[in-house]
ZAVEX-640992 format. One record per atom (N, C-alpha, C): residue number from 1; residue in one letter; atom name; x, y, z. Coordinates in nm, 3 decimals. Layout:
  num  residu  atome        u        v        w
  NUM       A     CA        X        Y        Z
...
***
This chain:
  num  residu  atome        u        v        w
    1       M      N   -8.864   -6.089    3.363
    1       M     CA   -8.750   -6.134    3.399
    1       M      C   -8.717   -6.276    3.343
    2       S      N   -8.624   -6.314    3.285
    2       S     CA   -8.596   -6.448    3.253
    2       S      C   -8.483   -6.503    3.331
    3       G      N   -8.466   -6.638    3.269
    3       G     CA   -8.314   -6.706    3.332
    3       G      C   -8.217   -6.629    3.292
    4       A      N   -8.207   -6.568    3.197
    4       A     CA   -8.085   -6.499    3.132
    4       A      C   -8.038   -6.384    3.260
    5       A      N   -8.140   -6.342    3.349
    5       A     CA   -8.080   -6.266    3.461
    5       A      C   -8.000   -6.319    3.590
    6       S      N   -8.093   -6.464    3.585
    6       S     CA   -8.035   -6.541    3.706
    6       S      C   -7.894   -6.585    3.657
    7       V      N   -7.872   -6.596    3.533
    7       V     CA   -7.736   -6.670    3.493
    7       V      C   -7.615   -6.538    3.496
    8       A      N   -7.682   -6.397    3.443
    8       A     CA   -7.597   -6.295    3.483
    8       A      C   -7.526   -6.256    3.581
    9       I      N   -7.660   -6.285    3.687
    9       I     CA   -7.588   -6.257    3.846
    9       I      C   -7.506   -6.354    3.903
   10       Q      N   -7.529   -6.487    3.834
   10       Q     CA   -7.436   -6.582    3.910
   10       Q      C   -7.300   -6.558    3.852
   11       Q      N   -7.287   -6.500    3.718
   11       Q     CA   -7.171   -6.500    3.661
   11       Q      C   -7.102   -6.369    3.730
   12       A      N   -7.165   -6.256    3.784
   12       A     CA   -7.144   -6.175    3.831
   12       A      C   -7.082   -6.193    3.959
   13       I      N   -7.130   -6.280    4.056
   13       I     CA   -7.078   -6.325    4.157
   13       I      C   -6.960   -6.403    4.160
   14       F      N   -6.943   -6.501    4.057
   14       F     CA   -6.851   -6.573    4.042
   14       F      C   -6.742   -6.456    4.025
   15       T      N   -6.759   -6.393    3.931
   15       T     CA   -6.655   -6.328    3.892
   15       T      C   -6.598   -6.228    4.012
   16       K      N   -6.697   -6.150    4.100
   16       K     CA   -6.646   -6.101    4.176
   16       K      C   -6.533   -6.164    4.284
   17       L      N   -6.606   -6.276    4.321
   17       L     CA   -6.517   -6.365    4.450
   17       L      C   -6.395   -6.401    4.387
   18       R      N   -6.418   -6.440    4.282
   18       R     CA   -6.254   -6.456    4.187
   18       R      C   -6.169   -6.394    4.212
   19       A      N   -6.203   -6.259    4.178
   19       A     CA   -6.115   -6.118    4.168
   19       A      C   -6.079   -6.061    4.330
   20       D      N   -6.157   -6.128    4.419
   20       D     CA   -6.142   -6.067    4.573
   20       D      C   -5.990   -6.126    4.614
   21       A      N   -5.932   -6.014    4.659
   21       A     CA   -5.779   -6.038    4.685
   21       A      C   -5.789   -6.087    4.842
   22       P      N   -5.870   -6.033    4.917
   22       P     CA   -5.845   -6.118    5.036
   22       P      C   -5.901   -6.254    5.051
   23       L      N   -6.008   -6.279    5.004
   23       L     CA   -6.086   -6.408    4.969
   23       L      C   -5.960   -6.513    4.902
   24       G      N   -5.916   -6.463    4.765
   24       G     CA   -5.810   -6.525    4.687
   24       G      C   -5.710   -6.587    4.782
   25       A      N   -5.643   -6.484    4.870
   25       A     CA   -5.520   -6.539    4.936
   25       A      C   -5.566   -6.645    5.032
   26       M      N   -5.694   -6.689    5.087
   26       M     CA   -5.703   -6.787    5.161
   26       M      C   -5.732   -6.915    5.053
   27       L      N   -5.770   -6.894    4.961
   27       L     CA   -5.808   -7.035    4.850
   27       L      C   -5.692   -7.061    4.766
   28       P      N   -5.656   -7.216    4.753
   28       P     CA   -5.578   -7.248    4.667
   28       P      C   -5.619   -7.249    4.521
   29       T      N   -5.507   -7.269    4.430
   29       T     CA   -5.540   -7.258    4.291
   29       T      C   -5.633   -7.371    4.244
   30       S      N   -5.737   -7.345    4.184
   30       S     CA   -5.807   -7.460    4.127
   30       S      C   -5.762   -7.575    4.044
   31       L      N   -5.763   -7.713    4.107
   31       L     CA   -5.721   -7.809    4.043
   31       L      C   -5.827   -7.894    3.987
   32       F      N   -5.941   -7.806    3.936
   32       F     CA   -6.041   -7.894    3.910
   32       F      C   -6.075   -7.892    3.722
   33       D      N   -6.083   -7.986    3.682
   33       D     CA   -6.111   -7.957    3.508
   33       D      C   -6.026   -7.864    3.457
   34       G      N   -5.892   -7.860    3.467
   34       G     CA   -5.811   -7.763    3.386
   34       G      C   -5.851   -7.648    3.438
   35       D      N   -5.937   -7.599    3.521
   35       D     CA   -5.960   -7.447    3.569
   35       D      C   -5.856   -7.358    3.591
   36       V      N   -5.829   -7.276    3.557
   36       V     CA   -5.741   -7.171    3.604
   36       V      C   -5.781   -7.074    3.699
   37       G      N   -5.728   -7.018    3.818
   37       G     CA   -5.816   -6.921    3.889
   37       G      C   -5.822   -7.001    4.049
   38       K      N   -5.849   -6.914    4.124
   38       K     CA   -5.878   -6.951    4.246
   38       K      C   -5.996   -7.070    4.257
   39       A      N   -6.003   -7.112    4.381
   39       A     CA   -6.114   -7.246    4.399
   39       A      C   -6.225   -7.190    4.430
   40       V      N   -6.291   -7.122    4.335
   40       V     CA   -6.454   -7.068    4.348
   40       V      C   -6.520   -7.146    4.258
   41       Y      N   -6.602   -7.210    4.229
   41       Y     CA   -6.659   -7.301    4.150
   41       Y      C   -6.827   -7.273    4.137
   42       D      N   -6.877   -7.327    4.038
   42       D     CA   -7.032   -7.320    4.004
   42       D      C   -7.106   -7.473    4.047
   43       R      N   -6.981   -7.523    4.037
   43       R     CA   -7.047   -7.711    4.095
   43       R      C   -6.909   -7.741    4.179
   44       P      N   -6.950   -7.829    4.277
   44       P     CA   -6.854   -7.883    4.372
   44       P      C   -6.747   -7.978    4.260
   45       P      N   -6.612   -7.968    4.330
   45       P     CA   -6.501   -8.057    4.264
   45       P      C   -6.528   -8.219    4.265
   46       A      N   -6.643   -8.252    4.358
   46       A     CA   -6.648   -8.395    4.392
   46       A      C   -6.783   -8.438    4.452
   47       S      N   -6.835   -8.497    4.428
   47       S     CA   -6.930   -8.554    4.534
   47       S      C   -6.910   -8.631    4.643
   48       N      N   -6.823   -8.667    4.669
   48       N     CA   -6.762   -8.717    4.776
   48       N      C   -6.610   -8.657    4.818
   49       Y      N   -6.646   -8.581    4.902
   49       Y     CA   -6.526   -8.483    4.946
   49       Y      C   -6.423   -8.572    5.030
   50       S      N   -6.477   -8.683    5.083
   50       S     CA   -6.341   -8.769    5.139
   50       S      C   -6.246   -8.828    5.038
   51       E      N   -6.281   -8.831    4.926
   51       E     CA   -6.180   -8.866    4.788
   51       E      C   -6.087   -8.735    4.778
   52       L      N   -6.125   -8.614    4.800
   52       L     CA   -6.039   -8.470    4.767
   52       L      C   -5.920   -8.465    4.849
   53       A      N   -5.820   -8.451    4.796
   53       A     CA   -5.699   -8.406    4.831
   53       A      C   -5.665   -8.300    4.910
   54       V      N   -5.611   -8.304    5.043
   54       V     CA   -5.638   -8.156    5.124
   54       V      C   -5.576   -8.054    5.087
   55       G      N   -5.477   -8.070    4.993
   55       G     CA   -5.444   -7.931    4.882
   55       G      C   -5.571   -7.834    4.803
   56       V      N   -5.679   -7.904    4.789
   56       V     CA   -5.818   -7.878    4.737
   56       V      C   -5.860   -7.778    4.820
   57       F      N   -5.867   -7.786    4.959
   57       F     CA   -5.929   -7.723    5.049
   57       F      C   -5.879   -7.588    5.105
   58       P      N   -5.901   -7.487    5.149
   58       P     CA   -6.066   -7.488    5.145
   58       P      C   -6.131   -7.398    4.981
   59       F      N   -6.230   -7.446    4.958
   59       F     CA   -6.311   -7.392    4.832
   59       F      C   -6.431   -7.360    4.843
   60       V      N   -6.488   -7.283    4.748
   60       V     CA   -6.616   -7.209    4.771
   60       V      C   -6.685   -7.280    4.622
   61       V      N   -6.806   -7.274    4.650
   61       V     CA   -6.911   -7.338    4.526
   61       V      C   -7.042   -7.223    4.547
   62       I      N   -7.035   -7.179    4.435
   62       I     CA   -7.213   -7.083    4.406
   62       I      C   -7.292   -7.182    4.399
   63       G      N   -7.360   -7.180    4.500
   63       G     CA   -7.498   -7.301    4.516
   63       G      C   -7.631   -7.230    4.451
   64       D      N   -7.728   -7.291    4.517
   64       D     CA   -7.865   -7.283    4.482
   64       D      C   -7.906   -7.119    4.445
   65       D      N   -8.002   -7.097    4.404
   65       D     CA   -8.037   -6.989    4.390
   65       D      C   -8.191   -6.976    4.373
   66       T      N   -8.273   -6.875    4.416
   66       T     CA   -8.458   -6.857    4.401
   66       T      C   -8.454   -6.720    4.326
   67       A      N   -8.544   -6.693    4.251
   67       A     CA   -8.579   -6.579    4.173
   67       A      C   -8.735   -6.556    4.178
   68       A      N   -8.760   -6.445    4.196
   68       A     CA   -8.916   -6.392    4.201
   68       A      C   -8.920   -6.251    4.131
   69       E      N   -9.062   -6.251    4.085
   69       E     CA   -9.065   -6.120    3.989
   69       E      C   -9.108   -5.997    4.099
   70       F      N   -9.030   -5.901    4.025
   70       F     CA   -9.048   -5.770    4.143
   70       F      C   -9.057   -5.668    4.048
   71       D      N   -9.158   -5.655    3.973
   71       D     CA   -9.182   -5.555    3.862
   71       D      C   -9.252   -5.425    3.938
   72       T      N   -9.255   -5.315    3.847
   72       T     CA   -9.337   -5.211    3.907
   72       T      C   -9.407   -5.146    3.801
   73       D      N   -9.478   -5.071    3.798
   73       D     CA   -9.542   -5.009    3.661
   73       D      C   -9.497   -5.002    3.548
   74       D      N   -9.343   -4.956    3.531
   74       D     CA   -9.248   -4.906    3.451
   74       D      C   -9.139   -4.972    3.420
   75       S      N   -9.114   -5.093    3.512
   75       S     CA   -8.983   -5.155    3.507
   75       S      C   -9.006   -5.277    3.542
   76       E      N   -8.908   -5.373    3.499
   76       E     CA   -8.900   -5.540    3.527
   76       E      C   -8.782   -5.534    3.622
   77       G      N   -8.822   -5.638    3.738
   77       G     CA   -8.730   -5.644    3.835
   77       G      C   -8.731   -5.788    3.890
   78       Q      N   -8.648   -5.821    3.960
   78       Q     CA   -8.637   -5.982    4.019
   78       Q      C   -8.571   -5.956    4.154
   79       E      N   -8.608   -6.039    4.240
   79       E     CA   -8.571   -6.041    4.361
   79       E      C   -8.512   -6.184    4.373
   80       T      N   -8.373   -6.180    4.411
   80       T     CA   -8.294   -6.330    4.399
   80       T      C   -8.248   -6.355    4.535
   81       T      N   -8.222   -6.484    4.570
   81       T     CA   -8.128   -6.503    4.677
   81       T      C   -8.044   -6.593    4.624
   82       V      N   -7.922   -6.595    4.648
   82       V     CA   -7.813   -6.695    4.611
   82       V      C   -7.743   -6.723    4.734
   83       T      N   -7.738   -6.870    4.740
   83       T     CA   -7.631   -6.939    4.860
   83       T      C   -7.508   -6.982    4.792
   84       I      N   -7.423   -6.959    4.872
   84       I     CA   -7.281   -7.001    4.873
   84       I      C   -7.235   -7.081    4.962
   85       H      N   -7.150   -7.170    4.952
   85       H     CA   -7.095   -7.287    5.021
   85       H      C   -6.950   -7.263    5.055
   86       A      N   -6.888   -7.288    5.155
   86       A     CA   -6.750   -7.305    5.151
   86       A      C   -6.709   -7.441    5.225
   87       W      N   -6.605   -7.510    5.198
   87       W     CA   -6.580   -7.609    5.252
   87       W      C   -6.414   -7.591    5.308
   88       S      N   -6.409   -7.646    5.426
   88       S     CA   -6.248   -7.663    5.501
   88       S      C   -6.247   -7.808    5.544
   89       R      N   -6.115   -7.806    5.531
   89       R     CA   -6.054   -7.935    5.606
   89       R      C   -5.962   -7.883    5.728
   90       Y      N   -5.959   -7.757    5.772
   90       Y     CA   -5.902   -7.733    5.912
   90       Y      C   -5.969   -7.769    6.036
   91       P      N   -5.893   -7.823    6.109
   91       P     CA   -5.929   -7.883    6.226
   91       P      C   -6.013   -7.752    6.308
   92       G      N   -6.147   -7.802    6.332
   92       G     CA   -6.250   -7.679    6.394
   92       G      C   -6.310   -7.576    6.283
   93       K      N   -6.341   -7.474    6.300
   93       K     CA   -6.436   -7.390    6.212
   93       K      C   -6.353   -7.256    6.183
   94       K      N   -6.244   -7.248    6.229
   94       K     CA   -6.183   -7.113    6.228
   94       K      C   -6.197   -7.096    6.092
   95       E      N   -6.125   -7.190    6.020
   95       E     CA   -6.082   -7.167    5.872
   95       E      C   -6.238   -7.125    5.790
   96       V      N   -6.318   -7.203    5.782
   96       V     CA   -6.459   -7.216    5.717
   96       V      C   -6.521   -7.071    5.750
   97       K      N   -6.504   -7.022    5.893
   97       K     CA   -6.596   -6.897    5.913
   97       K      C   -6.464   -6.765    5.875
   98       Q      N   -6.365   -6.801    5.859
   98       Q     CA   -6.297   -6.685    5.792
   98       Q      C   -6.332   -6.682    5.632
   99       V      N   -6.327   -6.759    5.584
   99       V     CA   -6.400   -6.767    5.426
   99       V      C   -6.504   -6.690    5.403
  100       L      N   -6.615   -6.747    5.499
  100       L     CA   -6.730   -6.694    5.498
  100       L      C   -6.732   -6.548    5.527
  101       D      N   -6.622   -6.512    5.628
  101       D     CA   -6.641   -6.361    5.656
  101       D      C   -6.582   -6.280    5.530
  102       A      N   -6.480   -6.354    5.431
  102       A     CA   -6.431   -6.300    5.322
  102       A      C   -6.523   -6.267    5.214
  103       I      N   -6.609   -6.385    5.202
  103       I     CA   -6.736   -6.408    5.104
  103       I      C   -6.843   -6.253    5.132
  104       Y      N   -6.867   -6.246    5.284
  104       Y     CA   -6.952   -6.130    5.323
  104       Y      C   -6.873   -5.997    5.293
  105       N      N   -6.761   -5.979    5.306
  105       N     CA   -6.706   -5.834    5.280
  105       N      C   -6.674   -5.819    5.133
  106       A      N   -6.669   -5.927    5.084
  106       A     CA   -6.680   -5.909    4.901
  106       A      C   -6.826   -5.884    4.854
  107       L      N   -6.922   -5.920    4.906
  107       L     CA   -7.078   -5.907    4.869
  107       L      C   -7.162   -5.815    4.926
  108       H      N   -7.161   -5.797    5.050
  108       H     CA   -7.240   -5.730    5.139
  108       H      C   -7.251   -5.598    5.119
  109       N      N   -7.367   -5.541    5.033
  109       N     CA   -7.390   -5.399    5.027
  109       N      C   -7.254   -5.341    4.982
  110       K      N   -7.187   -5.425    4.836
  110       K     CA   -7.122   -5.383    4.756
  110       K      C   -7.191   -5.354    4.619
  111       S      N   -7.087   -5.290    4.552
  111       S     CA   -7.120   -5.254    4.417
  111       S      C   -7.107   -5.407    4.304
  112       L      N   -7.202   -5.443    4.221
  112       L     CA   -7.182   -5.595    4.142
  112       L      C   -7.244   -5.517    4.030
  113       T      N   -7.133   -5.582    3.939
  113       T     CA   -7.193   -5.516    3.787
  113       T      C   -7.285   -5.676    3.722
  114       V      N   -7.377   -5.674    3.700
  114       V     CA   -7.474   -5.778    3.602
  114       V      C   -7.495   -5.724    3.476
  115       T      N   -7.473   -5.814    3.396
  115       T     CA   -7.480   -5.769    3.257
  115       T      C   -7.677   -5.757    3.238
  116       G      N   -7.690   -5.665    3.165
  116       G     CA   -7.829   -5.624    3.152
  116       G      C   -7.899   -5.611    3.263
  117       Q      N   -7.852   -5.589    3.377
  117       Q     CA   -7.924   -5.550    3.471
  117       Q      C   -7.867   -5.441    3.555
  118       I      N   -7.950   -5.357    3.651
  118       I     CA   -7.913   -5.290    3.765
  118       I      C   -7.899   -5.330    3.899
  119       V      N   -7.802   -5.333    3.932
  119       V     CA   -7.828   -5.409    4.105
  119       V      C   -7.875   -5.272    4.199
  120       I      N   -8.023   -5.327    4.235
  120       I     CA   -8.017   -5.211    4.359
  120       I      C   -7.966   -5.203    4.476
  121       F      N   -7.931   -5.357    4.540
  121       F     CA   -7.896   -5.392    4.656
  121       F      C   -7.855   -5.512    4.652
  122       I      N   -7.730   -5.552    4.711
  122       I     CA   -7.703   -5.717    4.747
  122       I      C   -7.682   -5.708    4.919
  123       F      N   -7.743   -5.782    4.980
  123       F     CA   -7.751   -5.769    5.111
  123       F      C   -7.726   -5.929    5.161
  124       F      N   -7.637   -5.951    5.267
  124       F     CA   -7.630   -6.033    5.362
  124       F      C   -7.740   -6.078    5.454
  125       E      N   -7.792   -6.223    5.401
  125       E     CA   -7.920   -6.270    5.469
  125       E      C   -7.870   -6.339    5.576
  126       F      N   -7.810   -6.440    5.585
  126       F     CA   -7.789   -6.531    5.687
  126       F      C   -7.643   -6.642    5.662
  127       M      N   -7.595   -6.666    5.779
  127       M     CA   -7.468   -6.741    5.772
  127       M      C   -7.485   -6.873    5.870
  128       E      N   -7.414   -6.992    5.822
  128       E     CA   -7.415   -7.132    5.915
  128       E      C   -7.292   -7.209    5.872
  129       T      N   -7.250   -7.277    5.981
  129       T     CA   -7.112   -7.341    5.980
  129       T      C   -7.191   -7.465    6.023
  130       I      N   -7.170   -7.595    5.980
  130       I     CA   -7.187   -7.723    6.011
  130       I      C   -7.085   -7.836    5.961
  131       A      N   -7.072   -7.941    6.070
  131       A     CA   -6.937   -8.013    6.026
  131       A      C   -7.019   -8.130    5.945
  132       D      N   -6.958   -8.152    5.848
  132       D     CA   -6.984   -8.262    5.744
  132       D      C   -6.995   -8.414    5.816
  133       P      N   -7.076   -8.501    5.764
  133       P     CA   -7.095   -8.641    5.811
  133       P      C   -6.952   -8.692    5.797
  134       D      N   -6.865   -8.666    5.682
  134       D     CA   -6.746   -8.723    5.690
  134       D      C   -6.662   -8.734    5.803
  135       G      N   -6.697   -8.634    5.867
  135       G     CA   -6.592   -8.598    6.032
  135       G      C   -6.455   -8.552    5.992
  136       L      N   -6.446   -8.494    5.864
  136       L     CA   -6.341   -8.417    5.834
  136       L      C   -6.350   -8.273    5.778
  137       T      N   -6.452   -8.267    5.727
  137       T     CA   -6.481   -8.146    5.635
  137       T      C   -6.585   -8.049    5.738
  138       Q      N   -6.542   -7.929    5.734
  138       Q     CA   -6.636   -7.819    5.752
  138       Q      C   -6.696   -7.783    5.649
  139       H      N   -6.832   -7.736    5.678
  139       H     CA   -6.919   -7.694    5.567
  139       H      C   -6.980   -7.552    5.609
  140       G      N   -6.953   -7.452    5.544
  140       G     CA   -7.006   -7.326    5.600
  140       G      C   -7.107   -7.299    5.466
  141       V      N   -7.251   -7.189    5.513
  141       V     CA   -7.331   -7.172    5.424
  141       V      C   -7.357   -7.030    5.456
  142       I      N   -7.367   -6.960    5.307
  142       I     CA   -7.404   -6.790    5.339
  142       I      C   -7.499   -6.757    5.234
  143       R      N   -7.600   -6.700    5.258
  143       R     CA   -7.691   -6.641    5.188
  143       R      C   -7.692   -6.501    5.141
  144       F      N   -7.725   -6.434    5.036
  144       F     CA   -7.728   -6.323    5.016
  144       F      C   -7.863   -6.265    4.921
  145       R      N   -7.915   -6.192    4.938
  145       R     CA   -8.064   -6.122    4.885
  145       R      C   -8.016   -6.032    4.771
  146       L      N   -8.069   -6.040    4.643
  146       L     CA   -8.047   -5.907    4.574
  146       L      C   -8.160   -5.882    4.476
  147       L      N   -8.158   -5.734    4.491
  147       L     CA   -8.258   -5.671    4.395
  147       L      C   -8.211   -5.620    4.290
  148       T      N   -8.277   -5.659    4.169
  148       T     CA   -8.223   -5.610    4.033
  148       T      C   -8.323   -5.544    3.953
  149       Q      N   -8.305   -5.480    3.858
  149       Q     CA   -8.373   -5.422    3.747
  149       Q      C   -8.318   -5.415    3.623
  150       G      N   -8.411   -5.442    3.522
  150       G     CA   -8.348   -5.469    3.383
  150       G      C   -8.310   -5.302    3.353
  151       T      N   -8.235   -5.333    3.261
  151       T     CA   -8.175   -5.179    3.196
  151       T      C   -8.273   -5.159    3.057
***
């Protein structure tokens, strides 16, 4: 497998999350770099969230991933983990947990179209919510494991 598979997986997850109606109903329209669409990003809109306007929240960022070879005798495969972050300014953890729930419902054990790959599975691995040090922002983390095979 090459880095191209990882790029294709990220793009597929980005597209899936942006198209998901329940998640989209929770997110504002993106206000970042002239982007059009719901607030799902591949990089955060700012490095200092305390500078962001309240109307930017909640938002979702596709974060780091890992990839490992998962080849068989007759095919090339890849096992990938993808971490997705959600940020909210709602007082308490309710909103960030609802966003994580919507991400879970959009991806766990669902079909995913990845260019050049067959997705064997995509499964939820873990979820965590934490208060950010700014005292205003709730941060949610959710991770998924995928197994793909080249076409």
